[in-house]
C-alpha positions as CSV (number, residue, x, y, z in Angstrom):
1,M,67.7,-6.9,23.1
2,E,70.9,-4.9,22.8
3,T,69.5,-2.9,20.0
4,Q,66.3,-2.2,22.0
5,T,68.3,-1.1,25.0
6,F,70.5,1.2,22.8
7,C,67.4,2.9,21.3
8,S,65.8,3.4,24.7
9,T,69.0,5.0,26.0
10,N,69.1,7.2,23.0
11,N,65.5,8.3,23.4
12,V,66.2,9.3,27.0
13,A,69.3,11.3,26.0
14,I,67.4,13.0,23.1
15,G,64.6,13.9,25.5
16,R,67.0,15.4,27.9
17,I,68.6,17.4,25.2
18,W,65.2,18.6,23.9
19,G,64.2,19.6,27.4
20,F,67.4,21.5,27.9
21,R,67.0,23.3,24.6
22,K,63.4,24.1,25.5
23,L,64.4,25.5,28.9
24,R,67.2,27.5,27.2
25,N,64.8,29.0,24.7
26,Q,62.4,29.9,27.4
27,N,65.2,31.7,29.3
28,M,66.2,33.5,26.1
29,K,62.6,34.6,25.5
30,F,62.4,35.8,29.1
31,V,65.6,37.9,28.9
32,L,64.5,39.4,25.6
33,W,61.1,40.1,27.0
34,I,62.7,42.0,29.9
35,L,64.8,44.0,27.5
36,L,61.9,45.0,25.4
37,L,59.8,45.8,28.5
38,G,62.6,48.1,29.6
39,L,62.4,50.0,26.2
40,T,58.6,50.2,26.6
41,V,58.8,51.7,30.0
42,T,61.4,54.2,28.8
43,V,59.0,55.4,26.1
44,V,56.1,55.6,28.5
45,D,58.1,57.7,30.9
46,A,59.4,60.0,28.2
47,A,59.2,63.8,28.5
48,D,56.4,65.4,26.7
49,P,57.2,67.2,23.4
50,A,57.6,70.9,24.2
51,S,58.6,74.1,22.6
52,D,59.0,77.8,23.4
53,K,60.6,81.0,22.1
54,A,61.2,84.5,23.3
55,S,58.7,86.0,20.9
56,N,55.8,84.0,22.4
57,S,53.3,85.3,24.9
58,P,53.7,86.1,27.8
59,Y,57.1,87.5,27.1
60,E,55.7,89.5,24.2
61,P,54.2,92.1,24.1
62,G,55.7,93.6,27.2
63,N,59.4,92.6,26.9
64,T,59.4,90.7,30.2
65,W,61.1,87.5,31.3
66,V,60.3,86.9,34.9
67,N,60.0,84.0,37.3
68,G,57.0,81.7,36.8
69,Q,56.3,82.7,33.2
70,N,55.3,79.7,31.0
71,G,55.3,80.4,27.3
72,G,54.9,77.9,24.5
73,T,53.7,74.4,25.2
74,G,54.8,71.3,27.1
75,F,57.1,72.9,29.8
76,N,56.8,73.8,33.4
77,G,57.2,77.5,34.2
78,W,60.6,79.2,34.3
79,V,62.5,79.2,37.6
80,L,64.7,82.3,37.4
81,T,67.4,82.9,40.0
82,S,69.6,86.0,40.1
83,G,71.4,88.3,42.5
84,T,72.0,92.0,42.9
85,S,74.4,92.2,39.9
86,S,72.5,89.8,37.6
87,G,69.2,89.6,35.9
88,F,66.9,88.7,33.0
89,F,65.3,90.6,30.1
90,I,63.9,90.3,26.5
91,G,65.8,91.9,23.7
92,S,67.8,91.4,20.5
93,S,70.9,89.2,20.6
94,A,72.5,91.1,17.7
95,G,74.1,93.7,20.0
96,N,76.5,91.4,22.0
97,G,80.1,90.5,21.1
98,A,83.3,92.5,20.8
99,M,82.3,94.2,17.5
100,P,78.5,94.4,17.2
101,P,76.4,93.9,15.2
102,S,77.0,90.2,15.4
103,G,74.9,87.3,14.2
104,N,71.7,86.7,16.2
105,I,69.4,83.9,17.3
106,D,66.3,86.2,17.5
107,T,62.7,85.2,16.6
108,S,60.7,88.3,15.6
109,G,63.6,90.4,16.8
110,E,63.7,89.0,20.4
111,S,65.6,86.5,22.5
112,W,65.8,85.6,26.2
113,G,68.7,87.7,27.7
114,M,70.6,87.5,30.9
115,F,73.6,89.2,32.5
116,A,75.8,88.6,35.6
117,S,78.8,90.4,37.0
118,N,80.6,91.0,40.4
119,G,80.6,87.3,41.0
120,D,76.9,86.8,40.5
121,T,75.0,84.1,38.6
122,A,71.9,84.2,36.5
123,S,70.2,80.8,36.2
124,A,67.0,79.9,34.2
125,V,65.6,76.4,34.8
126,R,62.9,74.7,32.8
127,K,61.6,71.3,33.9
128,F,60.1,68.8,31.5
129,T,56.6,67.6,31.9
130,G,54.6,64.4,31.5
131,P,51.1,62.9,32.3
132,S,52.1,62.6,36.0
133,G,54.3,65.7,36.4
134,G,58.0,65.7,35.8
135,R,59.5,63.4,33.1
136,Q,62.9,62.5,31.8
137,L,64.4,62.3,28.3
138,A,63.9,58.8,26.9
139,V,66.5,56.9,24.8
140,G,66.5,58.5,21.3
141,Q,64.8,61.7,22.5
142,S,66.5,65.1,21.8
143,I,66.4,68.6,23.2
144,S,67.5,71.6,21.2
145,L,68.0,75.3,21.7
146,A,69.7,78.4,20.2
147,M,72.5,80.2,22.2
148,D,74.4,83.4,21.6
149,N,77.0,84.2,24.2
150,G,78.7,87.6,24.1
151,V,82.2,88.4,25.3
152,V,82.9,86.3,28.4
153,Q,85.2,87.9,30.9
154,T,88.0,86.0,32.5
155,G,86.7,83.4,34.9
156,G,83.1,83.8,33.7
157,M,81.0,81.1,32.0
158,V,78.0,81.0,29.7
159,G,76.2,77.9,28.6
160,F,73.6,75.3,29.6
161,A,73.3,72.2,31.7
162,L,71.0,69.2,31.5
163,N,70.1,68.2,35.1
164,D,68.5,65.3,36.9
165,G,65.3,65.9,38.9
166,L,67.4,67.0,41.9
167,G,69.2,69.7,39.9
168,D,72.5,67.8,39.6
169,P,74.1,68.2,36.2
170,R,74.4,65.2,33.9
171,F,75.8,67.2,30.9
172,E,77.1,70.8,30.5
173,F,78.0,72.8,27.5
174,Y,79.7,76.2,28.0
175,Y,82.4,78.7,27.2
176,L,84.9,79.6,29.9
177,G,86.3,83.1,29.7
178,G,90.1,83.6,29.8
179,D,90.9,79.9,29.4
180,S,94.2,79.1,27.8
181,V,92.4,76.8,25.3
182,N,90.1,78.8,23.1
183,S,87.4,76.2,22.9
184,Y,83.8,75.5,24.0
185,K,83.7,72.8,26.6
186,I,81.5,70.0,27.9
187,N,81.5,68.7,31.5
188,I,80.5,65.1,32.1
189,N,80.7,63.5,35.6
190,G,83.0,66.3,36.7
191,M,85.4,65.8,33.8
192,Q,86.0,68.8,31.5
193,F,86.6,68.2,27.8
194,N,87.5,70.7,25.0
195,L,85.4,70.3,21.9
196,G,87.9,72.0,19.6
197,L,85.2,74.6,18.7
198,P,86.6,78.1,19.0
199,F,84.8,81.1,20.5
200,T,82.2,82.9,18.4
201,A,80.0,85.9,19.1
202,N,77.8,85.1,16.1
203,G,75.7,82.6,18.1
204,F,74.6,79.0,17.5
205,S,71.3,78.8,15.7
206,N,70.9,75.2,16.8
207,I,72.4,73.0,19.5
208,T,70.8,69.5,19.7
209,F,71.6,67.0,22.4
210,T,70.3,63.4,21.9
211,L,70.2,60.7,24.5
212,G,71.5,57.3,23.4
213,A,71.2,53.9,24.9
214,S,73.5,52.7,27.8
215,N,74.3,56.3,29.0
216,T,75.6,57.4,25.6
217,W,74.8,60.7,23.9
218,S,75.4,62.8,20.8
219,L,75.6,66.6,20.2
220,S,75.2,68.6,17.0
221,I,76.0,72.3,16.7
222,T,75.2,74.7,13.9
223,E,77.0,78.1,14.1
224,N,75.5,81.2,12.5
225,G,77.3,82.1,9.3
226,V,79.2,78.8,9.1
227,A,78.2,76.1,6.6
228,G,77.6,72.6,7.9
229,T,77.1,71.1,11.4
230,M,79.6,70.0,13.9
231,N,78.9,66.6,15.4
232,Y,80.2,65.1,18.7
233,S,79.4,62.0,20.7
234,S,80.2,60.0,23.8
235,S,82.4,57.7,21.8
236,S,85.1,60.4,21.6
237,F,84.6,61.7,25.2
238,S,82.8,60.0,28.0
239,N,79.4,58.3,28.8
240,L,77.0,60.0,31.2
241,A,77.0,58.8,34.8
242,A,73.2,58.4,34.5
243,T,70.5,59.3,32.0
244,N,67.7,60.7,34.3
245,I,67.7,64.1,32.6
246,A,64.6,66.0,33.7
247,E,65.4,69.7,33.2
248,I,67.5,72.3,31.4
249,N,69.4,75.1,33.1
250,L,70.5,78.1,31.1
251,F,73.3,80.0,33.0
252,D,75.5,83.1,32.9
253,V,78.1,82.9,35.6
254,N,79.9,86.3,36.0
255,A,80.3,86.7,32.3
256,G,80.1,90.5,32.6
257,G,77.5,93.3,32.9
258,A,78.2,95.3,29.7
259,A,75.9,94.9,26.7
260,S,78.7,93.2,24.7
261,E,78.8,90.6,27.5
262,F,75.1,89.8,27.7
263,A,74.1,86.1,27.0
264,Y,71.1,85.1,25.0
265,F,69.0,81.9,24.4
266,N,66.0,81.1,22.3
267,S,64.0,78.4,20.4
268,L,63.9,75.7,23.2
269,V,62.4,72.4,22.0
270,V,62.0,68.9,23.5
271,H,61.5,66.6,20.6
272,A,59.1,63.7,20.6
273,V,60.3,60.1,21.0
274,P,61.6,58.8,17.7
275,E,59.3,57.0,15.2
276,P,58.8,53.3,15.7
277,S,61.3,52.5,12.9
278,V,64.0,54.2,15.0
279,M,62.9,52.6,18.2
280,S,63.0,49.3,16.5
281,L,66.7,49.8,15.8
282,L,67.2,50.5,19.5
283,A,65.2,47.4,20.3
284,G,67.3,45.4,17.9
285,S,70.4,46.6,19.6
286,A,69.0,45.5,23.0
287,I,68.0,42.1,21.6
288,L,71.5,41.7,20.1
289,S,73.0,42.5,23.5
290,G,70.6,40.0,25.1
291,W,71.6,37.3,22.6
292,R,75.3,37.9,23.3
293,F,74.6,37.7,27.0
294,I,72.9,34.4,26.6
295,R,75.6,33.0,24.4
296,R,78.2,34.0,27.0
297,R,76.2,32.2,29.7
298,R,75.9,29.1,27.6
299,A,79.6,29.1,27.1
């Protein structure tokens, strides 16, 4: 009888343990399902692939860059804002800089140009698109452009910002004229960081921003006439406050009105969401984070 009672007790205990493990596994599956669902939603809401350049129609022929134009594919039209001492045009970027001719970012001899002086600002905004209107960069998605600032007078700025849907900047890249540190800068959450990248009038043939998971980011920069690519990431600076990036803003803030001070941009591209193999790595990272979360809860 004692042996029988012992076995019965053991069976009850084993049943309870099995039930606990089954519940725990169900909880784990639920958490991982939520994580994967979040990745799926992110991909569905991703900005459409898009591309445009200054040599496209409607900018060419005609040499015009005006409010509402919508060249290339995948973007909403330009929203251009300027004052009495600022404006926009189409032209070659080879003529700016202290000692022209400098390097250039032209396609078929043309780039988008802007100028601003006497305290004015020239701002060119392009919203991303999607099936239901505006969309945001998804995790793993990139945006790239070419940029060629000229001389930037003291207190002026030339660069670009990646904004949320309300126009608030999430990430900014720019050069500040007259600054004591000769370096291009980034601004994240109101904090300014020096990249250690000195001024150049040769232009950057490619600047690519990539959105990472959990508000992280990476930035690659290729300078005209310089071998190799400079790479930066949030691990050395700061994470974004949020990742709802829905538009790009090209700006010239009082950089100067002379031809040597004109700012140019070109070759704007929103890249497609990465291939499934890349997204699976992101999913794997999310699953690992979920597993660690569950292990902490168990502990």
